[in-house]
N, C-alpha and C positions, 0 to 999 in steps of 0.2 A: 784288606780286612775279612777278617772269618766271621763277621758277625755283628749286631749293633753295639753302639757304645754308650752306656749309660752315664749319669750326671745326678749327682744329691747334690745338691748346692748349686747355684747358677747367679755366684756373685760377679765381681770384677775376672777375676782370675779365670774361675767355669769357663766366663764368655770369652774369655781370650784363648783358651782351647780350642773350644767350637769354633769359634772363627779360624782358628789354625786350621782345625781338621776340614771343614768345607772349604777353605782357602786353595788346601790342597787335595781335594776331592777322596781322602782317603775313602769316605763314605757318603753317603747322600743325605740331606737332612732329615729327612723321614728314619736315616737308622740311627739318629742319635734320640735317645731316650732322657727325658729329663724330669726331675721333682725338685721343687725348690719348697719351702715350707710356709714363704709369704708367697701368697697367689699373685700377687701385682707383679714379682719378680718372673713369677713364673709363665704370667701371661704379656708379658714384655719381653722377653725370649722366645716366645713361640709367633709372638708377631714379627719380631726381628729379624728368625733365623729358620721360620717355618719348622722346627723342631718336633717330635713328640713327645707332648707335653703327658704325663702321667699323675695319678691321685696321690702316691705313695713312695716309701724309700723301698718297699718290698715289690712292686712293681717293676722297679727298675732294673732290680737286681734278677727279676724272671724273665725280663725281657732282652738283657743285654750280656755281652758276653765278657767286655771289659768294661769294669764300673770304676769310674774315677771319684774319690769322695773328695769334693770339693769347699766342706764345711769349717768352721772354725772348731780350732782343737780342743775349746772347753764343751763342745756337744760332740766332738768323734765317739765316744764312749757310747751315748745313747742310742746314736745310729748304729752302731755296731751290735748292738744286742738286739734292736729292731732287726734287722735284715739276715742274722745270722743263721735264722733256720732256712732260710731261700739261696744260702750259698752254698753250692756245688762244687767237686773239684774242676769242673772245667772253666770255671768263672777265674777271671783276674782283679784283684782287689788293688786297685791304686789310691793312694790316700795321699793329697797334695798339704796336709795339716801341719803345722812347722810344731817341731818340738815330740813329735810322736814316733817312737821307736818303732821297727818292724817287731818286737820283742811285745811293745804295747798293743799293736795290731794283732798279733796272732792270740793274743790271751783273751780275745772276745769273739774269737771264728775258729770254726772248726781245725782242725788238728791238721788238713793237708791239704789250708788253702793256700792258692798261689797269691803273694802278696808281695808288691813294688813300693815302696816307700819315695815318694818323689820332692824335691827341694827346687821348685821353678823360682824366676822372681819376675818383677812388675814390668819391666820390657817385654814381657809377652804381649802385652794389649798393644805393642804396635808390632809384634812380628818378630822381636830382636831377642826375644828370652833365652835365658843360660838355665838351664835344668839339670840335676844331677838324680841320677837313679838308683836305688839301693832295693836290692831282690833279695828273696829268700832262699832254700832251700829247694822249694817245689816248682819255680820258673826256668822253663826250658829256656835253650835258645833262642826258639823260636818265638816264644812268648816274649823275650827282650827285644827281639828283631821290632817285633808288633808295636809295642808299647813306644819304644825308641824312635819309630816313625810320627806318632802322635806329639808327640813334644818337640822333634824334630820340625814340624810343621809349622811351629811359630818362633824358631831361633836355632840355637844350638843344644845338644844333650849327650849325657856320657854317662855311661855307667859306672859307679863308685863304688867302693866300700862303704860300709855305713859308720867305722870308723873315721870317716875323715869328713862326717856331716856337717861339724860345728865349724869345719875350716871353711866348706861351700857355703854354710850360712854367713860367715864374715866376708868371704871374697865375693860373693855374687847375690846373696838372700837380703842383706841388710846395705850393700854397699852401694845401690842406686842411690841412697839416702845421701851418703858422702858425695856422690858423683852431682846431684843436684844443688850440692852446697857448695862446690867448688866452680860449677857456672854459675849460679849466684855471686859467688865472689870474685870470680872473673869481669862479669855484668858489673857488678858494682864498681871495680879499678877503671873500667871503661866509660862509665859512666861520671867519675871523676875527674875524667881526662876530657870531657865534654862531650861524649857519643849520648846520644835517646836511648832511653830505658829500652824502649822494642829491640833497636837497633844491635844494642849490648848483648841482649838476649841470644839474637838470630847469630851471632858472630862468634858469642862464647860456645851456645850448645853446637854450631855446625864446628867447629874446630874440635872439640872432643869427640864428634861423631867421627869425625876424617881421621882423625889423629888414632880412634880407636880401632878404624879400620884398615890403617897402615899396620897397627902391630898383625890383626890377625891377618892380612892377605901377604904380607911380603914374607912375613916372617921371620923379619929381623930382630933383634932384642933390644928392649925398650930403651936401654942406653943407648946402644949405637942410634937409634931413631933421634934420642935427643942430642947426640953429638951432632948428628947433621944440621940442627938447627942452630947451637951454639958457635958463631964463629969468634975467633980469637979477638980477644978486645972489644967483643961485642955488646948490642944491648941484651941480647936474651940471657948470656953467661951472668949479666948482673941481677938481672930477675932470678935466674938459679942460684945465687949466692946468698941472696934474702930468703927465698925457699929454706936452702941449706941453714942459714943462720937461724931460722924459726923453729927446725926440726919438722919441716912438710914430713919428711918420710917416715921418721919417727911415728908422729903422729898419726899418720895414716895406717903402720903397720899395728900401734896400740889398739887402734879403735876396730881393726880387722880382730886382732887377739882377743878384744874384750867381749865383742859379738860372741865369739865363737865360745870362750867361756860362760856366759850368761848363758846362751842356748842349751852348753852342758848339764847345766844347774837347774833348767825350767822345769 
């Protein structure tokens, strides 16, 4: 990493990114420069990570080469206006604010600013995030590699065309909520059959975790993996039939599409 990494905003996602960076030893704690408008949050982050805390957004931009804007979408414009004059051509501005395009970001920054828009997701908080990165024309291959290494420090990351950001939001940004609902439903079924609530959550969550790992590590099609579990005239295929009867896959597809369409119109 070529220099300091700055954070404006130190909420849950910002801290997840910091944790990944430090665990991967991309930079030292002192090379992470942070400002948060809530002093209690800033003090807590400084105590937890021993990072360099500063007193303003401008100080972050002045002291860091890669600046991660980990703020809410409704405050992003104000932050960009505040730091604009401190942004020089060598800086990389990275925004994780949902629904704010590269065009939106560039409107508030100098013309030749290097900008990357990122859609991470909440599993980043346990080191298993999935992040999509969209870059503007000023970003070089070397810039891409540096910022990718940050987001790969707490999961997987991929450069994507911004035209696919709504699909990304549906399939990875919002879908952890769907997965949690599925885990809860699996557990409820087990409880109905007599299992304790605590055991049901453990069995359900571990099964989802392991199944996802099977998809990623075997390279097999999910349908093929499903077929490996469904013996002829067995109990599993009975459960699969019930899900199909209730349009399980159609409901999931429609949920992803609805999220993407909502994101496009925000």
